[in-house]
N, C-alpha and C positions, 0 to 999 in steps of 0.2 A: 614715359607718360605722365604729364601733370595730373589728368583726371585720375589715373590709377592711384596716384600718390595720395590723392584726397579721399579716395575710398578706403585706403589703408589705414590712414592717420589722422583724417579729420576728427574732432572730438564730438561735433555737432551732427545729429541724426540727419537734418534736412539736406545738407550738401551732399551726403553719402548716397542717400535715396535719389536725389537729382542725377548725380552721377550714373547710377545703375540704370535710370530711364533712359538716359543718353547712351549708354553702352547697349541697350536692348534696341533702341532704335538704330544703332549703328550697325549691330547684327542683323537685323530685319531688312535694312535697306543696302546693306553690303558696303558699307564705308571702307575706303581704302586702308585704313589703319587695322581693320578687322580681317580682311581678305588677305592680306599680307601674311599671317599665321593665325588662322582661325582656332586651330587646337591650342596654342599659347595662350591666345586671348581668353577664351572660354576657361581653361584651367587656371588662369591667374586670377580672374575676375571671382571665380567660385572659390578659390582657396581664401581669397580676402573676405568674402561674404561668410563663409562658413564660420568665421572667427568672430563675426559682427555680433553685437549684443541686441541690437535694433530688430525687433520683429518685422518692421516694414521692410527693411534692407533686406532680410533673409527671403521674404515673399518676393521680392523684386528680384532677387537673384534666381529663385526657382522659375519666374516668368522668363528670364533670359535663357535659362537652361531649356524650357520648353519651346522657345523660338528656334534654339539651336537644333532641337530634335524634330520639329515640325519641318523645318527646311531639309534637313537630312534624310528623314524617314517618310515624310507626309507629303510635302509639297516643295520638291526641289527647286531650288533657285539657282540662276547662272552664278550668282554671287558668292554661293557656298562651295568651297573646294571638295569637300566630301559627297556631293550630289553628282560628281562627274563619274559616269559609269552606272550610277544607281538604277534600280529599276523603277518604273513609274509606281505613283501612290497606290494604285490598285494592285499591285504585286504584294504577296504577304512575306516575302523574303528580303530582308535587308542585306546590303552588301556585306560580305564577311570581314572585308578590311574596316568598314565602319564599326562593326561590333567590337573589333580589336582596338580601334580607336577610343570608343567608349569605354572600354574597360582602363585604359591608361589614364583618361581623364577623371577628375575627383566628382564628377557630375552624379554618377551613381550612388556613391557613398554619400554625398552630400544629401541627395534626395531621401536615400534610406534613412540617415540618421534624423532627418527632418521630420519622419513619420511621426515620432514621440517628442516633438517639440513641445514644451510647456505652453506655447502660444498656438491655440487652434488654428488661426487662418494660416499659419505656416504649415501645420500637420495636414490640413485639408488640401493646400496647395501642393505638398509634397505627394499626398494620394492620388490626387488627379494627374500629376505628371507620372508617376510611376504606373498607374492604370495605361496611360497614352503608350508609354514605353512598352509595357506588356503587351499591348494588344498589337503593336507594329512589330514586334520582336518574337514573343514566344511561338507564333506559328511556324517559325523556320526550324524549330526542333521539336522532336516527339518527346514525350514524357521518359520513354525508355532510355532514349540518347543522353538525356539530361542525367538520368540515373546513374548512367556509366561514366559520367564525366570523374577524370581523375582528381578533381578537387571536390568530390563531393563531402569528403570528412570536413574540409574547410568551410563548405556551405553550410552544413549542419551546426558547426561551432559558431558561426557568425549568426545563424538564426536563434541560437540558444542564447547567446549574448543579448540578441535584440529582444527576446522574451523576458529575460530576466531584468531589463530596463538599463542595460550597459551600452545604449545607443551610441554614445561618445566613443566606443572603443572602434578603431579603423578595422575595416573588413580584410584589409591586406590584398594581395594581388589576386586579382579574379580573372579567369579566362572566360570567354563569352558563353560556354556552357554552364558555368557555376553562376554566372549573373542571372541567366535564365532560369537556373533552378531556383534561385532565390525569388524571382519574381513570381515563378508559379506557385511556390509553397506559401506565400502570403496571402491571407485573405483580404485583399485590397477593398473589396466590394463591402465586406461586413465592417471593416475599419471605416470606410467612407460613410455608411449608414450611422454609424456610432457617432462619428463627428458631427454629421448634420442633425441629429437629435439631441445632442449633449448640451447643456447650459453653458454658461460662459465661465464656469468655476476653473477651468483649465488655464484661460487667459488671466484670471484673477488669483492663480496659485502663488504660494510665497516665492517659489523659483521665479515664475514670471515676473512678479513685482519686483525681485531683486535684479533682474536682467534690466528691466526698464530703468530702475534707478542707475545703474552703472552705464547704461547706453546714455542717459540724460548727463550725467555728471562727468562722464569721460574717465571713470576710475579704472586704474591699471589693474591687471590680475593680482598683484602682490598686495594690493590694498583692499580687496574684495570683503575680508574679514571685518572692515569697518563699517560696512552697511548692515550687519546683523544687530 
């Protein structure tokens, strides 16, 4: 797909943002190239976005993820293959097969890592996305069930890495109960409030500035040291 090539390789931020807006519209409208394999499409796009240094690209990637979740969990669409057999939006229980699919996709890990993004708009978007996901999925499992998850140790390890600022570390394979346990453990409302009240110092941090510089000039990873 030519547009996917642009998203993955173009050195200019504007074309990559434009491609993501097109992809988001395709997902929302049920474009034939998306319906053919929605899981592959979402996974491939988010993998490319997670490596992008442009914060606007990452925000748009989170918007695409929100559209995917809204279709599958909130407002079923005939164009989304994962809505077949799903309960109506009023039901608090998402389809178990979809939760398994969600664990296979990089969507949750992408949003989880974006919570500590150095650009505040990205962190805010990720927080909103995870709140939406939690509200739609956590009611299907009680706290006791989540605590009995066989992956509870990996959940705690992932949360510990997150608290210590190692948000770039992969979460590893998570089953649905582990994913729900992480969502339940995070103080997303508190984080949302802090992000809303904070100044723009996060967006103007040295790390954020460096990312903006790299995104602008298209510097490869091995040349990052030249920007210091």
